[in-house]
N, C-alpha and C positions, 0 to 999 in steps of 0.2 A: 504494500500500500504506500502511496506517495505521502511523505510528511514534509510540509512546507518549512517547518523549523529546521529539519535536517539539511535541506537545500540551502536555507539562509546561513546556517552555521558553516556549511561547506564553502559557500561563496565568500564568507568573511575570512575563513582560513586561507582560501586561495588568494584573496586580496592581501592578507598579512604576509603570505609567502612571497608574493610579487614585490611588496614593499621592502621586505628584508633582503631579497635578491638585489634590488636596486641599491639599497644602502650598502650592501657588501661590495657591489660594483663601484660605488662612489668611493669607498674607502680604498679599494685597490687602485682605482683611477688616480687618486690624489696623493698616494703615499708610497708608491713602489720605487725604491731605489735599489740598484742591482748590478750584478755582474752579467756576463753574456748568457750564462745558464739561466739566471733568474729572469732575464728578458724573455727567453723562450717560455718559461713557466708563466710569467705574467701574460704573455700573448695567448697562451692556452686558456687561461682564466677569462681573459677578455672575449676570446672567440666563443667560449661556452656561454657567456652572458649575452653576446650578440644574438644567440639563438632565442633568447627570451624577449628581446626588444625589437625583433624584426618579424614581420608576418609574411609567410609564404602563401602562395595560392593554394586552394584546396587540393588540387591534384598532386601537390608536393607534400601533403600531410599523410601520405600512405607509404607503407614500406619503411625501410631504414632511413634515418636522417644521416646523410653522407657528408662528411667533411673531407675534402680532398686537399692533399698537400702536394704542390708541384715544386720540385727541386729539393736540393739537399739543405736541411736545416734542423737545428735542435728542436724546433717546434713539433716535428713529427713525433719524437719520443715523448715529449711533455704532454702533448694533446692526447696521444694514445693512452698514456698513463692517467691523465686527469679525467678522461671521458669514460673510463672503464666503469660499467654499471650504470651510467647516466642515461637519461632519456630526454627527448625534446617532445613535450606533450606525451603522446602515446607511442612515439617512435623510438626504437633503439638507435643509439648512435654507432655509426660505423666510420672508422678513419681509414682512408685509402691513400696510398702513396702513388703518385704519377711521376714517371721518369722522363716522358716525352709529351709534347703537346698532343700528338696523335693518340696517346693512351688515356687522355682526360675523358672521363665519362660523366654521366649525369650525377651532379652533386648539388647540395644545398649551399655549401660554402666552399670556396676554393681559395686556399692560402697560397699565394705566389711568393716563394722565397726570394730573398734579395738577389741571388745569383741568376734567377730566371726573369727578373723584372724587365729586361730588355725584350722579352718575348710576349709582352702583354697584348699586343695587337693580334698575334697568332692565337693566344689564349682566348681572346674575345671571339675570334672567328670560330674556334673549336666549340665554344660554349653555345654559340648561335642564339636560339630563342629559349634555351633552358633558363629556369628561374634560379640563377646562381649568384650568390653574393661573392664578389671578388674582393679579397683582402690582400694587401701588400705591405711592404716594409721599406720602401725606397721613396725618397722625395720625388714629387712630380707624378706619381702614379694616379692620383685623382684626375689629373688632366688627361691621362691616357686610358681611362676606362675603369679603374678600380673604384669601388664604392667606399671602402674604408682603407686607410693607410696608417700604419703605426709609425710614430716618430718618438725620439727620445729628446726631451727638453729638460735641461738642468738635472740630469740623472733620473728623470721620471718618465715612465712610459705613458704616452698619450696617443690619441688617434684623431685623424682628420676624417671627415665624412663628406661624401658627395651624394646627396639623396637623389639627385637627378640620375646618376649612374645606376643607383639601386632600382629606381622606379622604371627605368627602361627594361629591366629584367622582370618586372611585375612584382617587385618586393615593396612592402610597405614598412617604412621606418617609423617606429613609435617616437613620439616627441621626447620621451625620457632619454633616448639614445642621442637625439639631435642636441639636447641640452648638455650632454656630457662631452661632445666633441669639442676640439679646440678651435674650430672655425664656425662657430655658431652663427 
């Protein structure tokens, strides 16, 4: 039998969880100072939190939630470790390593490692009309098609956001994420 009180409590708890996630994200966003390894750890945490602050179209809410890593980077190990046992909504998270542009498959998020940044136009061609969030870590990538780009400022990891690039792939950026970016 349907109980309105249970639904109300569930909705309240869901809202509390979302607020706590955003608060955690804010703390990480404003206080991370680090070495190269901890940059990768922080990027992994950011990427996971991006999954909560971006809305994918309904056809991308089925099956595994795929996070692709293109290129050689410490982020692969960190995100694989961090994502173990985590879900995005009802989707299990799957981390996939891509060694070539041709091997890039359907994914929700594609992290383009610094060493592969010069191939961003080829990456965009390969993605085509897929609903993929492109995340990079090299200055200038927002101008070349990435939706999110990590930068280090005063030993703090931050990110730039180009919501136009995200929306051309059918992704909706929630206002909380826009407020956290350095280019508000």
